C-alpha positions as CSV (number, residue, x, y, z in Angstrom):
1,M,22.0,-22.4,-23.0
2,I,22.5,-19.0,-24.5
3,H,24.6,-16.2,-23.1
4,A,24.7,-12.6,-24.1
5,N,26.7,-9.7,-23.3
6,S,25.8,-6.0,-23.7
7,R,27.4,-2.8,-23.0
8,V,25.5,0.5,-22.4
9,K,26.9,3.8,-22.6
10,F,25.2,6.9,-21.2
11,D,25.7,10.2,-23.1
12,F,25.4,12.5,-19.9
13,G,25.6,15.4,-22.1
14,V,22.4,14.7,-23.9
15,I,20.8,13.4,-20.6
16,G,21.5,17.0,-19.1
17,R,19.9,18.7,-22.3
18,L,16.8,16.6,-22.1
19,K,16.6,17.6,-18.2
20,K,17.1,21.1,-19.0
21,A,14.3,20.8,-21.7
22,Q,12.0,19.5,-19.1
23,I,12.3,22.5,-17.0
24,Q,11.9,24.8,-19.9
25,A,8.9,23.0,-21.1
26,L,7.4,23.2,-17.6
27,E,7.9,26.8,-17.3
28,Q,6.4,27.4,-20.6
29,T,3.5,25.3,-19.9
30,G,2.8,27.5,-16.6
31,E,2.9,30.5,-19.0
32,F,0.5,28.7,-21.4
33,L,-1.9,28.1,-18.6
34,H,-1.7,31.6,-17.2
35,T,-2.4,32.7,-20.7
36,E,-5.3,30.4,-21.2
37,I,-7.2,31.4,-18.0
38,V,-6.5,35.1,-18.8
39,N,-8.0,34.7,-22.2
40,A,-10.9,32.4,-20.9
41,Q,-12.1,35.5,-19.1
42,V,-13.1,33.5,-16.0
43,V,-11.0,35.5,-13.2
44,P,-13.2,38.1,-11.4
45,F,-12.2,41.5,-12.6
46,R,-13.1,44.8,-11.2
47,D,-10.0,47.0,-11.3
48,G,-7.5,44.6,-12.9
49,T,-5.5,43.7,-9.9
50,L,-6.8,40.0,-9.4
51,Q,-6.1,39.2,-13.2
52,G,-3.2,41.6,-13.7
53,E,0.0,42.2,-11.9
54,A,-1.2,40.2,-9.0
55,F,-1.6,37.0,-11.0
56,S,1.7,35.4,-12.1
57,V,3.4,32.1,-12.6
58,D,6.0,31.2,-9.8
59,Y,9.0,29.3,-11.3
60,S,10.9,28.8,-8.0
61,G,10.1,25.2,-7.8
62,S,10.7,24.4,-11.6
63,S,13.7,22.4,-11.1
64,G,12.0,20.1,-8.9
65,G,9.2,19.7,-11.3
66,R,6.7,22.3,-10.2
67,V,5.4,25.8,-11.1
68,S,2.5,27.4,-9.6
69,L,0.0,30.1,-10.5
70,T,-0.3,32.4,-7.9
71,H,-2.4,35.4,-6.9
72,S,-0.9,37.7,-4.5
73,T,-3.9,39.6,-3.3
74,P,-5.2,39.1,0.1
75,Y,-8.8,38.6,-1.2
76,A,-8.2,36.0,-3.9
77,R,-8.8,33.0,-1.8
78,R,-12.0,34.4,-0.4
79,L,-13.3,35.0,-4.1
80,Y,-11.9,31.7,-5.5
81,F,-13.7,29.5,-2.9
82,H,-16.9,31.3,-2.9
83,P,-18.6,30.6,-6.2
84,E,-22.1,31.7,-4.8
85,Y,-20.8,35.4,-5.0
86,N,-22.4,37.5,-7.9
87,F,-19.4,38.3,-9.7
88,N,-19.3,41.4,-12.0
89,T,-19.4,40.0,-15.6
90,S,-19.0,43.4,-17.4
91,T,-15.4,43.0,-18.2
92,N,-14.9,39.3,-17.8
93,P,-18.2,37.8,-19.1
94,H,-17.4,34.4,-17.8
95,A,-16.1,35.6,-14.3
96,R,-16.8,33.2,-11.4
97,G,-15.4,31.4,-8.3
98,K,-13.0,28.4,-8.8
99,W,-11.9,29.8,-12.1
100,M,-9.2,27.2,-12.5
101,D,-11.2,24.3,-11.8
102,D,-11.6,23.5,-15.7
103,W,-7.7,23.0,-16.0
104,V,-7.3,21.4,-12.7
105,E,-10.0,18.7,-12.8
106,G,-12.3,19.5,-15.7
107,S,-12.5,19.4,-19.5
108,K,-9.2,21.4,-20.1
109,R,-7.0,19.4,-17.9
110,E,-5.8,17.4,-21.1
111,D,-5.0,20.7,-22.7
112,I,-2.2,21.1,-20.2
113,K,-0.6,17.8,-20.6
114,K,-0.8,18.2,-24.4
115,A,0.9,21.6,-24.2
116,Y,3.8,20.3,-22.2
117,A,4.4,17.4,-24.6
118,A,4.2,19.6,-27.5
119,L,6.7,22.3,-25.9
120,Y,9.1,19.4,-24.6
121,K,9.2,17.9,-28.0
122,K,10.0,21.1,-29.6
123,I,12.6,22.2,-27.0
124,S,14.4,18.8,-27.0
125,G,14.1,17.9,-30.6
126,V,13.0,14.6,-29.7
């Protein structure tokens, strides 16, 4: 019978830096997604509020692994969940309801994962 002994040493300083890198990469991924949505010109845009100062990234849950994109206008929910509306496309040619769906469940979902991986690798040096 073969017996083996092993000893494991954890470098908690490195683990702490990797955890910090996770949070930073998550926050930067939130900014990446915000920029992607604005650049895709899919948010209904009349006077700039819905896409401008009322659209932001909420970092309050980042230490727990969550960032959120939020609209602080009272009408954002109504516009988002009613894609049948006839949206003005003079400023944003691709304006529509459910403007985040491509990144949530559609063709651009993988872009978010790739962005996080690249940002984490860059920040952590791994």
